C-alpha positions, 0 to 999 in steps of 0.5 A: 040367825040372820043379820038383822036378828043378830044386830037387834040382839047386839043393840038391845040385849042386856050387855052383861049377859051378852058379854058373858055369852061371847067371852066364855068361849073366847077365854076357854079357847085361848086357855086351851091353846095355852095349855099345850106349852104350859103342860110340857113345862110343868112335867119337864120341870118336875122331871129329872130334866129340871129347869134345864129342860124348861130352858131347852124348850123355851129357846124354841118358842120364838121359832114356833112363833114365826110358824104361828105368824104365817098360820094365824095370818092366813087363819085370821084373814080367812076367818074375816073373809069368810064372815064377809062372804057369809054376809053377802051369801058368796059361797063360791068365794067362801070355798075358794078361801078355805081351799086356798088357805089350806093349800098355801098353809101346807106349802108354807109349813113344808118349807118351814119344816125343811128349813127348821130340820136342816138348821135346827142347831144354829137356830137354837144357838141363835135363840139362846141355847147354851152348851148344857141345853143345846142338845136337848133343845135341838132334840125337842125342836126337831120333833116339833118342827117335823109336825109343822104341817099338822100344827099350822093347818090345825091353827088355820082350820080352827079359825075357819071353823069358828068363822063358819059359826061353830066356835064350840066345835073349834074349842072341842078340837083344841081341847081334844089335843090338850087332853091327849097332851096332858095324858101322854106327857107323864106317860112318855116322860116318867113311865117310858123315860123318854125325857124331853123327846117324850114332851115333844111327842106328847105335844105333836100327837095331841096336835095331830089329834086336834088336826084330825077333828078339824078335818072331820068338820070340813066334811059337814061345814055350814056355809061352804062346800069343798071340792077338788077345785077349792084347793087350787090357789086363787090369787085374788082370794089369797091377796084378800085373805093375807091383807085381812090377816096381816095385822095378826102376822105383825103382832106375832112377829113382834113377839118373835122380836121380843123373845129374841131380844129377851133370850139373847140378853138373858144368855149374855148377861146371865153368863156374866152374873152368878146365875149363868145363862140357863137359869134366866132363860128357864125362869123367863120361859115359865113367866112367859107361860104364866103371863100368857094365861093372865093375858089370854083371860083378859084378851078373851073377855075383850074379844067377847066384847068386840061384836058389842063394841063394834055394832053399837059404835057403828050404830052410835048407841054410845051409852052401850059402848061406854057400859060395855067398856066399863064392864070389860075394864072392871074385869081387866083390872080385877084379873090384873090385880089378882095376878099382881097380888099372887106374883108379889105375895106368893110367887113361889107357889106359882114357880113350884108348879113348874118344878124346883131348882137350886137356891140360885134358881129360886132366888132369880125366879122370885125376883123375876115374878116380883119385879118383871111382873109387878105391873101386870095390871097395866099390861092387861090394860094395854092389851085390852085397849088395843083390842077395843080400838081395833073393834071400833075401827080406830086402826091408828089407835089400835096399832099404837096400843099394840106396839107401845109396850112391847116394841117401842118401849120394852125392846130398846130398854131390854137392850140398854138397861142391862148394858148400863147396869153392867157397866155400873156394877159388873154382874148386875146387868141381868137385873136390867131386863127385869126393870125394863118391863115395869118401866115400859108399863108405866110409859105405856099406861101414860100413852094409853090414857092419852088415847082413851081419855080424849076418845071417851070425852069426845064420845060423850059429846056425840049425840045418840043416833036419833036421826029419822031420815026415812028412805024407801026404795024408789019405784022402778021397772025391770031393765038395765042396772048401771053401776058407776065407779069413779076416780075422785074429781071426775064428776061421776056422781053428776054423770050418774044423776044425768043418766038417771034423769035421761032414762027416767030411772031412780038414782042412788048415791047417799040414799044407799047409806040411809037405806042401809042404816035403816036396815041394819041399825047402824049410823048413817054418818058412819056408813057414809064415811067407810072410805074415809075413816082410816089412812090408806096404809092401815085400811086393811086393818080397818076394813077387817074390824067387826064394825066395818064388816057389819057396815059392808054387809048392810050396804051390800044387802041394800044394793041387792034389794035396790037392784032386785027392785028394777032399773036404776043408777048406783054410784060407788060402794063397789056395786059392780062387784056386789052385783057380779051375779046379775046379768042386766048390769052395765058396769061403768068406770069414770077416770081422767088424768090427775091434772084434769081432776085437780083442776076440776076440784080447784074449780068446785071447792076452791082448793089449792093445787096441793090440797086437790092432789092430796085429796085425790090421792087419799080418796083414790087410795081409800076407794081402791083399798075398800074395793080390793078388800071386799072383792079381791080385785083391782079397782079400776081394772078395765077388764072388770067393767063394761065401759070405761070413760074419760071424764075430760070428754065432758059430763054430757058426752059421758052421760050420752055414751052410757045412755046410748049403750043402754039403748043398744042393750035394751030389747025393743018392745 
């Protein structure tokens, strides 16, 4: 399916059907991923190991999250990069992205494996293992860590396979491992009496099987072909991949911080209470897995809505944005409400799935589900909101929504509340961490409403995309194509227009966005502001969103069409990189000192010196980030251009220099 057909579906098909189509694979994939740890917990809890076994596996979770942070950073970054490569038909960068990602992940996984094997005991102690569970935790963790290369590569390749247009295959790969894990767990734990080592071996054998399925896919991918050269790390591609996946890395590390705080707090205050250190950690290990299932269902639904949100927001079809949001919100609230009902009315049913325990275990488990998970419906809303804002390119909102509940609110409350409650009544500090969750949820929902309500009120005031600024590619003749990249304040647009007039060839600047809008169905204003919609420090997150990728692909397609039409001048939009495979291109970069540019901006717009310098910094950072993210190269690097000109020489001098170069390179008839 080509880009225009996909856009037509996203902009016109019935939203409920689209949401169902996109969400089911996402939900299934996330649930299958969660099965690995849940299955282990169920069989371990129902074995002779009991809740101590669950506590032992629970303390290894944060370290596994650290490993996942690296894998998913590269995997999600590579997935975004592959999507961009597919849009611009850049198969060379695509195979480098896959090969580089695999090589770097293998190296990282080996380093992590060695570190974890050597420091397994201190790591497990740090993350909350007690004297009773330390030996089991180390035994389980060392087996799992020994297979980090398979596990991390599995996660990376699975993301790449989804981005290659084969989400069903990616799901089958994960399902294969999950089924094997389910089959082997009872065999190893109950039949062969391997105990906690049996759970670990069942897990890693399942991971190796999934890894094998993913490797088989690499022999028949859709959009790239791997060679030996593919696996030589490419620094530029790696930099782009990591920048696109850094948001995932931060999210995973925040989970590690959260888990570390929880485990250390539970171990400390559990020891001071009647429950001891192991019961709280075991119960929290279980509630985390149950909570993950609920959140994965919600996340899968909103991820399914991501392309619908992104495209229609970019196209300013705001009624479809609102309708998709209502459907996702309704689904989120229903799932959250059902979860809360189960946790409050019959928590023992869920707890019983993971085995039984003594009276103290049952007491703390029921208390945890009824207090800690009492506002799960709000937690689901927070998770949904973060993904929604990311899907439409609102990176600041997305970051706030992602961090507000777990990092900004819960982490400090989980430290402070137990301390003060223990001071007030010895032995009650363990309850503080339970109340930290619903309090964090209440604060988070206030912040979420403060973000969402004004956003949709403002959205309601925006007019639908009714602009009919029809543009056509101008008539031209075969010849040299001139691309002009420029620092803010160098009059690069005026220089380009002057060159076009002197050479009597078409000039493209704002016209590109109108043409791209016509081709893609996206809004012209949205396309024209790609370099301005996010602060520079969040631009990597912004450029990785679906709506921006749609826009970038639309612009690149129209730039190629313009170039194929004949000689012209194109200003901005990384046209020099987009046309990198064209032989008849003169790539120009216009630069000047900041003082010169500030003076010119003050003359042109009446800005103060401080305003001019601030605008220069913001605009240059945005252009640099945009160029780096789509090309993997440094904006303004002289080696990337045919001609670099200092604007302080004067507009006419710069224009003449470009025209003279064209004259020299143009064959005489």
